[in-house]
N, C-alpha and C positions, 0 to 999 in steps of 0.2 A: 049532590055536590060532594059530600063526604065520601060517598062510595067511589066517585071518580078519583078523588084525591088518594084514597086507599089503594086503588088499582095502580095509579101512577107511582105512588111511593114504593110499590113492589118492584118497579122497574128502575127506580132512582136510588142511588146511594150518595153519600156525602164523603168526599175524600178530604182529609185534613192533613196536609203536609206540615211537619213541625221540626224546628231546629232551635234548641235553647230558648224556648218561650215558656218556661215553667211558670212564670208569674201570671200569665193569662190563659194558659192551656186549659185548666179546669173550667174556667168561666165559659170558654168557647165550646168545649165538649158538652157541658151541662145545657147550654143554650141550644145546641143542635139537637140533642136528644129529645127535646120537647116537640120537635117537628119531624124528625126522621130518625128511626132506630138503626138504619143500615149505615153504619159509620166504618169507614176504612181509614185508620190513622197510620200515617207513614212517618216513623221517627227517623229523620235523616241524620243519624249519628250524633244525637244530642249528648252533651257532656255535663248537663246540669241535673236537676232533680226530675226530669221528665219521666224516666222509667219508674220512679217511685210513685209519682202521681197516677200513672196509668195502671198500677196494680189494683186500684179501686174500681176499675171498669172491666167487668167480666164479659159484657155483651159486645165490646168493640172488637173488630178485626184489626189486630195490631201487627204491623210489619216494621221490623227494626233491623238496621245494619249499623256496624260500628263506625264506618268511615263516612264523613259528610261528603255527599256527591253532588248536591245542588238541588234547588227547588224543582227544576224541570225533570230531573231523574226521579225525584220522589213522586211527582204527579204521574209520570209515565208508569212507575211501579204500581201506583194505585189504579191506573187504567187497566193494566193487565190483570190485576187481582179482581177488579170489578167485573170484567168480561168473563173471567173464569167462574165467577159466582152467578152469572146469568143476568147481570144488570145491563140495561140499554143506555142509561144516562148516568152521569156523575156530576154532582155539584162540588166544586172546589171552594173552600173557604180558608183564609189564612188563620193562623193560630195566634196572631198578635193582638186580637181583641178589637181590631179596627172596624170589623163588620158586625152587623146585628143579625142574629140567627132567625128572627121572625121574618126577615126578607126572603127566606127560602120559599115561603108561600107565594111570593110574587113570581118567582121562577116557575113554579108549578102552574100557576094561572096562565102565564105567558106560553108555556109549553103546550097547554091544552088548545090554545088558539093557533099556534104555529108549530106543529110537531117536527121533529128531526132538525131543529135549529140549534145553533150555538148561541146561548143567551148570556150576555155580559152585563154585570151589574155596574152601572156607571155612577161614579162618585161625583160630587160637586167639587171640581178641582179648584174652584175659587173660594171654597169654604174657609171660614175662619179657622186658623190652626194648621192648615195644610202647609208643610214646608215649601219654601219658594223653589228649592231645587227639584222637588217632586212635581210642582206645577210645570216647570220648564221641561223636565224630562218627559212628562206626559204629552205636552204639546209637540215636542220633538218626535216622539213615537207616533203620535196621531198623524203627523205630516208624512212620515215615511210609509205608514200603512196605506194612506191615500195614494201615494206615489206608486206603491206596489200592487194595488188592487182597484184603484179608482173608486173606492168606497170611503165614506167618512164615518168615523166613530168618535164619540165624545171622550172615551176613556179606554185606551188600548192597554193600559197597564194594570187595570183592576184584576185582582186575583179571585174575585167572587164571581164565578161563572158556572153555567150549566153546559156540559159538553155532551153531544150525542155520540158517546164512545162506540156505539155499534157501527158507526160509519168510519171509524179509524182502525178497524181490525187489521187491515192490510197496509196501513200507513207506517212507514219507518221514519221516525223523527231523528234529527241529527244533533240537536242541542240538548244540554243537560242542566243548565243553570237558569238564571232569570230570563235569558233570551228565548227560552222555550215558549213562553207565553206570547211572544211576538210571532215565532215560527208557526205555531199552531193556528193563530188567527189568519195569517197570510195564506197558508196552505189550505185552510178551510175555505177561504174566499175563492182561491184558485179552483177548488173542487166543487164550486157552486153550492156550498153549504150555506144556508141562510144565517146571517149573523144579526142578532137583534139586541140592541141596547135597551136596558130598563133602568130607571133611576133607583138607587138604593141609598140608605142612610150610611153615614160614616162617622167614626169617632177618632179624633186625633188627641192622644194623651199629651200631657205637658212634656216639654223638651227633656226634662230630667228622667222621665219614665219611659221614653221611647227606646225600643230595641230594634235595630235594623241590621241586616246582614248584607246589605247592598254595599259593595266596595266600589266607589266611584270610578277609579282609574281602570282596573282590570275588567269590571263588569260593563262599563260604558264602552270600552274598547271592543269587547266581544259583540256587544249589541250593534256597534257601528259596522264591524266586519260583516255581521249577519245581514244587516240592511243593505250593504253594498252588494253582497251576493244575490240577495232577493231582487234588488232593482235590476241587476244584469239579467237574471233569469226572466224577469217580467218583460223586458224590452227585447231580449234576444230570442225568447222562446214562447212565453205565454201569450203575449199580444199577437205576434205574427201567426201562431198556430190557431188561435181563436178566429182571427180575421180570415185566414185561408179556409177554415171549415165553414165559416159563415158565408163567405163569397162563393164557395163551391156549392153550397146547399141552396142558395137563393138566386133568383134572376136579378140582373143589374137594376132594372127599374123598380123591382120590389124592394131591394136593399135601400135605395135612395129614399123612396116613399116612406118605408118603415122607419128609417132613422130620423127623418124630418118630423114625423108624427110622434114617434116614441119620445124623443128628447125635447120636443116643443121648441126647437131652435129658432132664433130670429133670422130674418132674411139675410142680414149682413154676415152672421156667423156661418150660415150654410154656404153662401157664395164664397166666403173666405176658405172654407174647407175644400170646396170643389176646385177653386183656383190653385190652392196649395197642393192638392193631390195631383193635379196635372203637372205642375212644376216639378214635383218630386219624381213623377213617372219619367220625365225627360232628363233629369239630373244624371250625369255620367258616373253613377256608383252602382253599376250592375251587380246584382246579387245581394246588395244591402239596402235597396231602395225602400222596401217595406219596413225593415227594422228602423232605419233612420226616420222614415216618415211617421211611424207610430210614436217614436221617441219625441220628435219635435211637435207633433200634434198634441201629445199629452201636455207638454210644457207650455204650448201656446193656447191650451184649452180649446182646441178645435175637435169636432166630432171625428174620432179616430176611424170609424168604419167608413164614413164618407170620404175621408182623406185616402184611405187604403183602396177603396173602390175605384176612385178616379186616378190613382197612381198606376192602375193597371192599363193605362194607355200604352205602356211599354210591353204589351203582349208580343210574343214571337212574330206574328205576321207584320207588326208595325215597326219592329226594331230596325230593319234596313232603311225604311223610310225616315225614321227619326235620326239615324246616323247620317244619312245623306244630307238632309236639310240642316242638321247641326253643323256639318262640315261646310256647307254652303254659306250659312249665316256667319260662321266664324271667319270666313274669308273676307267679309265686309270690314272687319276690324283689324285684320292682319296687314302688315306693310307689304309683304310679298305672298299673297294668298296662293295656296296650292289647289289644284283642281282635282276633283275626285273622279278620275277617268282611268280607262284601261292603259293609256300611255304612261300615267304616273306609276302604276303598278309595274309595268314593263321596265321603266327606268330604274326602279328599286331592285328588280331582279338582275339587271345588267351590272349594277353597282356591286351586288353581292358576288356575282360570278367573276368579276375582275378584281376582287379584293378590296373594294372601296368600302371597308367596314365603317370607318368613322364618318364618311360622307353619308352613308346609308343611315347610320344612327342619328346623325343630325337632322337629316331629312325626315326620318320617321318621328323624331321628337317634335319637330316643328309642326308636322301634320297632326300629331296627337294634341298639341297645344291649341291648334286651330279648331279641332273638334270639341275640346273641353270648353273653350270660351264660347263657341257657337251653341253648344247644347245648353249652357247656362242662360245665354241670351234668348234662345228659342223657348226654353222652359218658362222664362220670365214673361215673354210676350204671350205665349199660348195660355199660361196660367192666368195672367191678367185678363186676357180675352174671355176665357172660360168663366172666370169669376164675375166679370162684368155682365156677360150674357145671362148667366144663371141668376144674377141679382135682378136684372130686368124682368126675366120670365117669372121669377118667384114673386116679384112685386105685382105683376099683372095678374097672376093667378092666386093671389093671397086670399081673396074671398072664397074661391072655389075650394082651396085647400082646407079652410076652416070648415 
Protein backbone atom coordinates (compact mmCIF):
# COMPACT_ATOMS: atom_id res chain seq x y z
CA UNK A 1 0.00 0.00 0.00
CA UNK A 2 2.80 2.44 0.91
CA UNK A 3 4.62 1.58 -2.31
CA UNK A 4 1.51 2.41 -4.36
CA UNK A 5 1.12 5.69 -2.49
CA UNK A 6 4.78 6.51 -3.14
CA UNK A 7 4.38 5.87 -6.87
CA UNK A 8 1.22 7.98 -6.99
CA UNK A 9 2.85 10.78 -5.02
CA UNK A 10 5.54 10.96 -7.70
CA UNK A 11 2.81 11.82 -10.18
CA UNK A 12 0.86 14.13 -7.88
CA UNK A 13 1.76 17.61 -6.74
CA UNK A 14 -0.10 20.03 -4.49
CA UNK A 15 -0.82 23.54 -5.73
CA UNK A 16 -1.43 26.19 -3.07
CA UNK A 17 -2.72 29.49 -4.49
CA UNK A 18 -2.41 32.26 -1.93
CA UNK A 19 -3.23 35.93 -1.63
CA UNK A 20 -2.78 37.79 1.65
CA UNK A 21 -3.29 34.75 3.89
CA UNK A 22 -0.17 35.23 6.01
CA UNK A 23 -2.00 34.27 9.22
CA UNK A 24 -2.79 30.74 8.04
CA UNK A 25 -0.25 30.09 5.27
CA UNK A 26 2.46 28.48 7.43
CA UNK A 27 -0.05 26.15 9.07
CA UNK A 28 -1.35 25.02 5.65
CA UNK A 29 2.13 24.50 4.14
CA UNK A 30 3.41 22.56 7.17
CA UNK A 31 0.30 20.38 7.09
CA UNK A 32 0.63 19.55 3.39
CA UNK A 33 4.36 18.73 3.73
CA UNK A 34 3.46 15.81 6.01
CA UNK A 35 1.66 14.10 3.13
CA UNK A 36 3.25 15.40 -0.07
CA UNK A 37 6.61 17.08 -0.65
CA UNK A 38 5.80 18.20 -4.18
CA UNK A 39 4.33 21.64 -3.49
CA UNK A 40 3.90 24.43 -6.01
CA UNK A 41 2.94 27.62 -4.21
CA UNK A 42 1.59 30.47 -6.31
CA UNK A 43 1.76 33.86 -4.60
CA UNK A 44 -0.91 35.83 -6.41
CA UNK A 45 0.53 39.29 -5.70
CA UNK A 46 0.31 39.23 -1.89
CA UNK A 47 1.00 42.53 -0.12
CA UNK A 48 1.27 41.14 3.44
CA UNK A 49 4.05 39.08 5.08
CA UNK A 50 3.66 36.13 2.69
CA UNK A 51 7.13 36.55 1.01
CA UNK A 52 8.78 36.69 4.44
CA UNK A 53 7.07 33.48 5.59
CA UNK A 54 8.05 31.63 2.41
CA UNK A 55 11.76 32.36 2.90
CA UNK A 56 11.85 29.51 5.43
CA UNK A 57 10.84 26.91 2.83
CA UNK A 58 13.65 25.91 0.47
CA UNK A 59 11.91 22.80 -0.87
CA UNK A 60 8.86 24.60 -2.27
CA UNK A 61 8.49 25.54 -5.93
CA UNK A 62 7.40 29.17 -5.49
CA UNK A 63 5.89 31.29 -8.25
CA UNK A 64 5.33 34.93 -7.47
CA UNK A 65 4.10 37.92 -9.45
CA UNK A 66 3.47 41.43 -8.17
CA UNK A 67 -0.02 42.09 -9.53
CA UNK A 68 -3.00 40.18 -8.12
CA UNK A 69 -4.62 38.41 -11.09
CA UNK A 70 -7.16 36.15 -9.43
CA UNK A 71 -7.46 32.64 -8.05
CA UNK A 72 -8.22 31.09 -11.43
CA UNK A 73 -5.08 32.57 -12.95
CA UNK A 74 -3.01 31.34 -10.00
CA UNK A 75 -4.34 27.78 -10.38
CA UNK A 76 -3.74 27.78 -14.14
CA UNK A 77 -0.21 29.05 -13.54
CA UNK A 78 0.27 26.13 -11.14
CA UNK A 79 -1.11 23.71 -13.76
CA UNK A 80 1.39 24.87 -16.36
CA UNK A 81 4.29 24.60 -13.95
CA UNK A 82 3.18 21.15 -12.75
CA UNK A 83 2.93 19.84 -16.32
CA UNK A 84 6.39 21.19 -17.15
CA UNK A 85 7.72 19.30 -14.11
CA UNK A 86 6.18 16.04 -15.30
CA UNK A 87 3.22 15.72 -12.92
CA UNK A 88 -0.03 14.07 -14.10
CA UNK A 89 -2.26 15.20 -11.24
CA UNK A 90 -2.50 18.28 -9.04
CA UNK A 91 -4.33 18.71 -5.75
CA UNK A 92 -5.39 22.27 -5.05
CA UNK A 93 -5.92 23.42 -1.47
CA UNK A 94 -6.80 26.92 -0.28
CA UNK A 95 -4.40 28.73 2.02
CA UNK A 96 -7.07 30.08 4.38
CA UNK A 97 -6.86 27.08 6.74
CA UNK A 98 -10.38 25.88 5.96
CA UNK A 99 -9.27 22.43 4.82
CA UNK A 100 -7.38 19.65 6.63
CA UNK A 101 -4.21 18.40 4.95
CA UNK A 102 -4.69 14.80 6.10
CA UNK A 103 -7.65 14.54 3.71
CA UNK A 104 -5.07 14.42 0.91
CA UNK A 105 -4.89 10.68 1.62
CA UNK A 106 -8.59 10.39 0.76
CA UNK A 107 -7.94 11.85 -2.69
CA UNK A 108 -5.11 9.40 -3.32
CA UNK A 109 -7.21 6.42 -2.23
CA UNK A 110 -10.06 7.52 -4.51
CA UNK A 111 -7.68 8.07 -7.42
CA UNK A 112 -6.45 4.48 -7.09
CA UNK A 113 -10.06 3.31 -7.55
CA UNK A 114 -10.97 5.68 -10.40
CA UNK A 115 -7.90 6.93 -12.32
CA UNK A 116 -8.05 10.02 -14.53
CA UNK A 117 -10.91 11.50 -12.52
CA UNK A 118 -11.49 15.01 -11.23
CA UNK A 119 -12.06 14.47 -7.51
CA UNK A 120 -13.73 17.25 -5.54
CA UNK A 121 -13.70 17.49 -1.77
CA UNK A 122 -17.29 18.08 -0.69
CA UNK A 123 -17.81 20.07 2.48
CA UNK A 124 -20.87 19.78 4.64
CA UNK A 125 -22.57 23.01 3.56
CA UNK A 126 -25.03 22.70 6.44
CA UNK A 127 -22.21 22.55 8.99
CA UNK A 128 -22.26 24.82 12.02
CA UNK A 129 -20.33 28.00 11.31
CA UNK A 130 -20.68 28.06 7.54
CA UNK A 131 -21.81 31.57 6.51
CA UNK A 132 -25.39 31.69 5.24
CA UNK A 133 -24.32 33.53 2.08
CA UNK A 134 -21.85 30.70 1.30
CA UNK A 135 -24.61 28.11 1.67
CA UNK A 136 -26.85 30.03 -0.73
CA UNK A 137 -24.05 30.62 -3.24
CA UNK A 138 -23.13 26.93 -3.19
CA UNK A 139 -26.69 25.76 -3.77
CA UNK A 140 -27.02 28.35 -6.54
CA UNK A 141 -23.81 27.09 -8.17
CA UNK A 142 -24.86 23.44 -7.77
CA UNK A 143 -28.11 24.17 -9.62
CA UNK A 144 -26.40 25.80 -12.58
CA UNK A 145 -23.84 23.01 -12.80
CA UNK A 146 -26.73 20.54 -13.05
CA UNK A 147 -28.42 22.69 -15.71
CA UNK A 148 -25.21 22.79 -17.75
CA UNK A 149 -24.16 19.14 -17.41
CA UNK A 150 -27.18 17.15 -16.17
CA UNK A 151 -24.95 15.97 -13.30
CA UNK A 152 -25.45 16.66 -9.61
CA UNK A 153 -22.64 17.55 -7.19
CA UNK A 154 -23.01 18.40 -3.50
CA UNK A 155 -20.33 21.13 -3.44
CA UNK A 156 -19.28 22.81 -6.67
CA UNK A 157 -17.48 25.65 -4.90
CA UNK A 158 -14.97 23.62 -2.93
CA UNK A 159 -11.38 24.59 -3.69
CA UNK A 160 -10.02 21.28 -2.35
CA UNK A 161 -9.74 19.20 -5.53
CA UNK A 162 -7.60 16.71 -7.39
CA UNK A 163 -7.29 17.59 -11.08
CA UNK A 164 -6.10 15.19 -13.82
CA UNK A 165 -4.00 17.97 -15.32
CA UNK A 166 -2.57 15.69 -18.01
CA UNK A 167 -6.03 15.81 -19.62
CA UNK A 168 -5.99 19.63 -19.79
CA UNK A 169 -2.79 20.04 -21.81
CA UNK A 170 -4.66 21.34 -24.85
CA UNK A 171 -7.48 23.07 -22.99
CA UNK A 172 -7.59 26.85 -23.10
CA UNK A 173 -9.52 28.27 -20.16
CA UNK A 174 -11.11 31.69 -20.46
CA UNK A 175 -11.71 32.79 -16.86
CA UNK A 176 -9.13 34.03 -14.36
CA UNK A 177 -10.85 34.61 -11.04
CA UNK A 178 -13.22 32.66 -8.77
CA UNK A 179 -15.41 31.63 -11.70
CA UNK A 180 -12.57 29.47 -13.08
CA UNK A 181 -13.51 26.70 -10.65
CA UNK A 182 -16.96 26.58 -12.24
CA UNK A 183 -15.63 26.69 -15.80
CA UNK A 184 -13.20 23.82 -15.25
CA UNK A 185 -15.91 21.64 -13.67
CA UNK A 186 -18.40 22.20 -16.50
CA UNK A 187 -15.86 21.78 -19.28
CA UNK A 188 -14.53 18.62 -17.64
CA UNK A 189 -18.06 17.19 -17.62
CA UNK A 190 -18.48 18.16 -21.29
CA UNK A 191 -15.22 16.33 -22.05
CA UNK A 192 -16.54 13.20 -20.30
CA UNK A 193 -13.97 13.43 -17.53
CA UNK A 194 -15.35 11.56 -14.53
CA UNK A 195 -16.14 13.91 -11.62
CA UNK A 196 -16.18 12.24 -8.22
CA UNK A 197 -17.20 13.95 -4.96
CA UNK A 198 -15.71 12.74 -1.67
CA UNK A 199 -16.58 14.07 1.80
CA UNK A 200 -13.87 16.14 3.51
CA UNK A 201 -13.59 17.91 6.84
CA UNK A 202 -13.93 21.67 7.04
CA UNK A 203 -13.13 24.35 9.61
CA UNK A 204 -14.86 27.71 9.75
CA UNK A 205 -13.00 30.20 11.95
CA UNK A 206 -14.86 32.77 14.06
CA UNK A 207 -16.29 35.70 12.12
CA UNK A 208 -13.63 38.14 13.35
CA UNK A 209 -10.83 35.85 12.07
CA UNK A 210 -12.22 35.15 8.62
CA UNK A 211 -10.44 36.53 5.58
CA UNK A 212 -12.23 36.38 2.25
CA UNK A 213 -11.31 37.93 -1.05
CA UNK A 214 -14.71 37.23 -2.62
CA UNK A 215 -16.34 40.52 -3.64
CA UNK A 216 -20.09 39.82 -3.81
CA UNK A 217 -21.15 42.27 -6.54
CA UNK A 218 -18.36 42.00 -9.18
CA UNK A 219 -17.59 38.31 -8.55
CA UNK A 220 -21.23 37.23 -8.48
CA UNK A 221 -21.84 39.24 -11.67
CA UNK A 222 -18.98 37.49 -13.47
CA UNK A 223 -20.19 34.08 -12.27
CA UNK A 224 -23.72 34.85 -13.48
CA UNK A 225 -22.44 35.95 -16.90
CA UNK A 226 -20.34 32.78 -17.14
CA UNK A 227 -23.30 30.57 -16.24
CA UNK A 228 -25.45 32.34 -18.85
CA UNK A 229 -22.84 31.64 -21.52
CA UNK A 230 -22.38 28.02 -20.41
CA UNK A 231 -26.14 27.37 -20.45
CA UNK A 232 -26.41 28.77 -23.99
CA UNK A 233 -23.50 26.61 -25.15
CA UNK A 234 -25.10 23.59 -23.46
CA UNK A 235 -28.44 23.89 -25.24
CA UNK A 236 -27.28 25.34 -28.55
CA UNK A 237 -24.23 23.12 -29.06
CA UNK A 238 -23.39 20.41 -26.50
CA UNK A 239 -26.77 18.65 -26.20
CA UNK A 240 -27.65 18.76 -29.95
CA UNK A 241 -24.14 17.62 -30.92
CA UNK A 242 -24.19 14.68 -28.50
CA UNK A 243 -27.68 13.72 -29.60
CA UNK A 244 -26.77 13.84 -33.30
CA UNK A 245 -23.68 11.68 -32.70
CA UNK A 246 -25.67 9.22 -30.63
CA UNK A 247 -28.56 9.04 -33.11
CA UNK A 248 -26.18 8.64 -36.05
CA UNK A 249 -24.24 5.88 -34.31
CA UNK A 250 -27.14 3.71 -33.17
CA UNK A 251 -30.28 2.19 -34.67
CA UNK A 252 -33.59 3.75 -33.67
CA UNK A 253 -34.91 0.65 -31.88
CA UNK A 254 -31.62 0.23 -30.03
CA UNK A 255 -31.72 3.85 -28.88
CA UNK A 256 -35.19 3.59 -27.39
CA UNK A 257 -34.50 0.23 -25.75
CA UNK A 258 -31.15 1.40 -24.35
CA UNK A 259 -32.57 4.64 -22.95
CA UNK A 260 -35.48 2.84 -21.29
CA UNK A 261 -33.18 0.29 -19.64
CA UNK A 262 -30.38 2.73 -18.84
CA UNK A 263 -32.46 5.31 -16.99
CA UNK A 264 -35.01 2.88 -15.57
CA UNK A 265 -37.76 5.32 -16.54
CA UNK A 266 -41.34 4.63 -15.49
CA UNK A 267 -43.96 3.97 -18.16
CA UNK A 268 -45.61 7.39 -17.82
CA UNK A 269 -42.32 9.31 -18.24
CA UNK A 270 -41.30 7.27 -21.29
CA UNK A 271 -44.65 7.75 -23.05
CA UNK A 272 -44.56 11.47 -22.20
CA UNK A 273 -41.07 11.74 -23.78
CA UNK A 274 -42.24 9.91 -26.92
CA UNK A 275 -45.38 12.03 -27.29
CA UNK A 276 -43.50 15.26 -26.65
CA UNK A 277 -40.83 14.26 -29.17
CA UNK A 278 -43.45 13.70 -31.88
CA UNK A 279 -45.08 17.06 -31.06
CA UNK A 280 -41.73 18.89 -31.32
CA UNK A 281 -40.95 17.13 -34.61
CA UNK A 282 -44.09 18.64 -36.18
CA UNK A 283 -43.83 22.07 -34.54
CA UNK A 284 -43.11 24.69 -37.26
CA UNK A 285 -39.70 25.85 -36.06
CA UNK A 286 -37.60 24.19 -38.76
CA UNK A 287 -33.88 24.29 -37.98
CA UNK A 288 -34.44 24.80 -34.26
CA UNK A 289 -36.55 21.77 -33.39
CA UNK A 290 -33.76 19.75 -31.76
CA UNK A 291 -32.40 22.69 -29.78
CA UNK A 292 -35.81 23.72 -28.43
CA UNK A 293 -36.79 20.08 -27.83
CA UNK A 294 -33.61 19.46 -25.81
CA UNK A 295 -34.10 22.66 -23.82
CA UNK A 296 -37.74 21.92 -22.93
CA UNK A 297 -37.05 18.23 -22.25
CA UNK A 298 -34.37 19.27 -19.78
CA UNK A 299 -36.66 21.55 -17.81
CA UNK A 300 -39.62 19.16 -17.99
CA UNK A 301 -37.23 16.41 -16.79
CA UNK A 302 -38.00 14.15 -19.73
CA UNK A 303 -35.49 11.74 -21.26
CA UNK A 304 -33.70 13.99 -23.77
CA UNK A 305 -32.47 11.21 -26.05
CA UNK A 306 -35.96 9.70 -26.40
CA UNK A 307 -37.44 13.16 -27.07
CA UNK A 308 -34.81 13.93 -29.71
CA UNK A 309 -35.13 10.48 -31.28
CA UNK A 310 -38.89 10.84 -31.81
CA UNK A 311 -38.59 14.48 -32.91
CA UNK A 312 -36.89 13.06 -36.00
CA UNK A 313 -40.36 12.40 -37.40
CA UNK A 314 -39.56 15.53 -39.43
CA UNK A 315 -36.89 13.81 -41.54
CA UNK A 316 -36.70 15.15 -45.14
CA UNK A 317 -38.86 12.37 -46.75
CA UNK A 318 -41.72 13.18 -44.37
CA UNK A 319 -41.54 16.99 -44.44
CA UNK A 320 -43.86 17.48 -47.49
CA UNK A 321 -46.42 15.13 -45.93
CA UNK A 322 -46.26 16.98 -42.58
CA UNK A 323 -46.66 20.37 -44.29
CA UNK A 324 -49.56 19.15 -46.42
CA UNK A 325 -51.55 17.69 -43.52
CA UNK A 326 -50.69 20.68 -41.29
CA UNK A 327 -52.16 22.98 -43.94
CA UNK A 328 -55.18 20.70 -44.23
CA UNK A 329 -55.79 20.54 -40.46
CA UNK A 330 -55.34 24.30 -40.14
CA UNK A 331 -58.12 24.83 -42.66
CA UNK A 332 -60.57 23.25 -40.21
CA UNK A 333 -60.10 26.15 -37.80
CA UNK A 334 -59.84 29.00 -40.32
CA UNK A 335 -62.89 31.05 -41.33
CA UNK A 336 -61.89 31.09 -45.01
CA UNK A 337 -59.56 28.12 -45.43
CA UNK A 338 -57.15 28.06 -48.36
CA UNK A 339 -56.60 24.91 -50.37
CA UNK A 340 -53.11 23.57 -50.93
CA UNK A 341 -53.49 23.04 -54.69
CA UNK A 342 -51.75 23.93 -57.92
CA UNK A 343 -54.52 26.49 -58.62
CA UNK A 344 -53.61 28.34 -55.39
CA UNK A 345 -49.96 28.57 -56.45
CA UNK A 346 -50.99 29.74 -59.97
CA UNK A 347 -53.23 32.43 -58.42
CA UNK A 348 -50.29 33.79 -56.39
CA UNK A 349 -48.14 33.87 -59.55
CA UNK A 350 -50.76 35.89 -61.42
CA UNK A 351 -51.03 38.37 -58.57
CA UNK A 352 -47.27 38.94 -58.63
CA UNK A 353 -47.18 39.34 -62.44
CA UNK A 354 -49.95 41.97 -62.38
CA UNK A 355 -48.49 43.96 -59.50
CA UNK A 356 -50.84 42.74 -56.81
CA UNK A 357 -48.10 42.85 -54.15
CA UNK A 358 -50.23 43.63 -51.11
CA UNK A 359 -52.90 41.17 -52.15
CA UNK A 360 -50.24 38.50 -52.58
CA UNK A 361 -48.67 39.37 -49.23
CA UNK A 362 -52.00 39.11 -47.44
CA UNK A 363 -52.81 35.83 -49.15
CA UNK A 364 -49.39 34.42 -48.33
CA UNK A 365 -49.61 35.55 -44.70
CA UNK A 366 -53.05 34.02 -44.33
CA UNK A 367 -51.76 30.73 -45.76
CA UNK A 368 -48.77 30.71 -43.37
CA UNK A 369 -51.08 31.34 -40.41
CA UNK A 370 -53.26 28.43 -41.54
CA UNK A 371 -50.16 26.20 -41.74
CA UNK A 372 -48.79 27.25 -38.32
CA UNK A 373 -52.11 26.70 -36.53
CA UNK A 374 -52.56 23.39 -38.34
CA UNK A 375 -49.06 22.13 -37.53
CA UNK A 376 -49.49 22.88 -33.82
CA UNK A 377 -52.85 21.11 -33.76
CA UNK A 378 -51.52 18.18 -35.80
CA UNK A 379 -48.49 17.93 -33.52
CA UNK A 380 -50.72 17.92 -30.46
CA UNK A 381 -52.97 15.22 -31.91
CA UNK A 382 -50.17 12.96 -33.14
CA UNK A 383 -48.11 13.54 -29.98
CA UNK A 384 -51.05 12.59 -27.78
CA UNK A 385 -51.74 9.55 -29.97
CA UNK A 386 -48.08 8.43 -29.93
CA UNK A 387 -47.85 8.94 -26.17
CA UNK A 388 -51.08 7.03 -25.55
CA UNK A 389 -50.17 4.10 -27.81
CA UNK A 390 -46.67 3.85 -26.34
CA UNK A 391 -48.12 3.92 -22.82
CA UNK A 392 -50.41 0.99 -23.63
CA UNK A 393 -47.62 -0.98 -25.32
CA UNK A 394 -45.19 -0.37 -22.47
CA UNK A 395 -47.81 -1.39 -19.91
CA UNK A 396 -48.54 -4.61 -21.81
CA UNK A 397 -44.84 -5.46 -22.22
CA UNK A 398 -43.77 -4.39 -18.71
CA UNK A 399 -43.08 -7.95 -17.57
CA UNK A 400 -41.02 -8.82 -20.64
CA UNK A 401 -38.99 -5.59 -20.34
CA UNK A 402 -38.01 -6.46 -16.81
